[in-house]
N, C-alpha and C positions, 0 to 999 in steps of 0.2 A: 331530611329524607329527600332525596332525587326523585323527580318526577318519571315515571316510566312511560317512554315514547312507544306507544303501540299503534298499529294501524287499525281503523276500523271501518266497516262499510255497513251501512244501515240499508236494509232492502224494505222496501215499502210496499210490493207488490205481495199481495196475498198468495198468488199462484206461483211465484219465484220461490217465496218461503216455504210452502207447503211441498213443492217440488225438489228443493234441495234437501228438505228434511226427509222425503220418501227415500230420494236416492242414497242418502246418509244411512238411513237404516239396512237399505238392502246390500249395501256395499261395505260398510264398516269404516268408511272414508269420513272425515269430518265436513263440516260445511265449507270451510276453508278450502280444503283440499279440492273439493267439486267445483267452486267458482273458480279457483285459479284453473283447473284443467279446463274448464269450459272456455276460459279467456286464451288460453295458450292455442285452443283450436278454433278460435273465432276468425273469421275473413270476412272483411266488410264486402256486402253484397255490389257496392259501386264505387267508383273512386270519388274523393270529395270534389266537389265542384267549386268553382271560384264565387265568392261571395262580394258583391258590391266593388269596392276599390280594393280588397284585401288580396294579398299575395302571400304563397305559400315561402315559409323558410322553416325547411326541415317539416317536422311534423306540426308547426304552429301556422296560424294563417296573422299575418301583420298587416299594418297600414303602412306603406311605402312612404319615404321620406319625401315631402313635396319637392324639395330642392334638390333630391339626388345624392345628398350626402350621406356617408357612413360612419357610423359612431363606433368607435373602438372600444374594446373591452376595458380598457384603462380608463377613457373618458365615462364611460357607463357608470364603474365602480365609483370614480372621483364625484360624480353627480349624485350618485346615492349617499355616498357618505357625507358630502355637504346637506343634502336633505336631511338626513338623520341627526346632523348636529344643530339643526335650527331650533330655535326656541319655539313651542308651542303656542 
């Protein structure tokens, strides 16, 4: 039997859990719909600030290469494949 791949989010905040269930009862929406709707409307209060030596590459902060060298996608994939084939 194939394993079903489903996304899951665990809410550990008692306030958030109670508020979602309260909104669900009043609106007839599911908890998932409420969370998705809230996230669609979310706008960050402030832009992300630089953290130490990290630089922004799209939505991700990364450490820049010390020698300024860029790694191509082909090189990265080859390195990952080689690492996966190593004996444990």
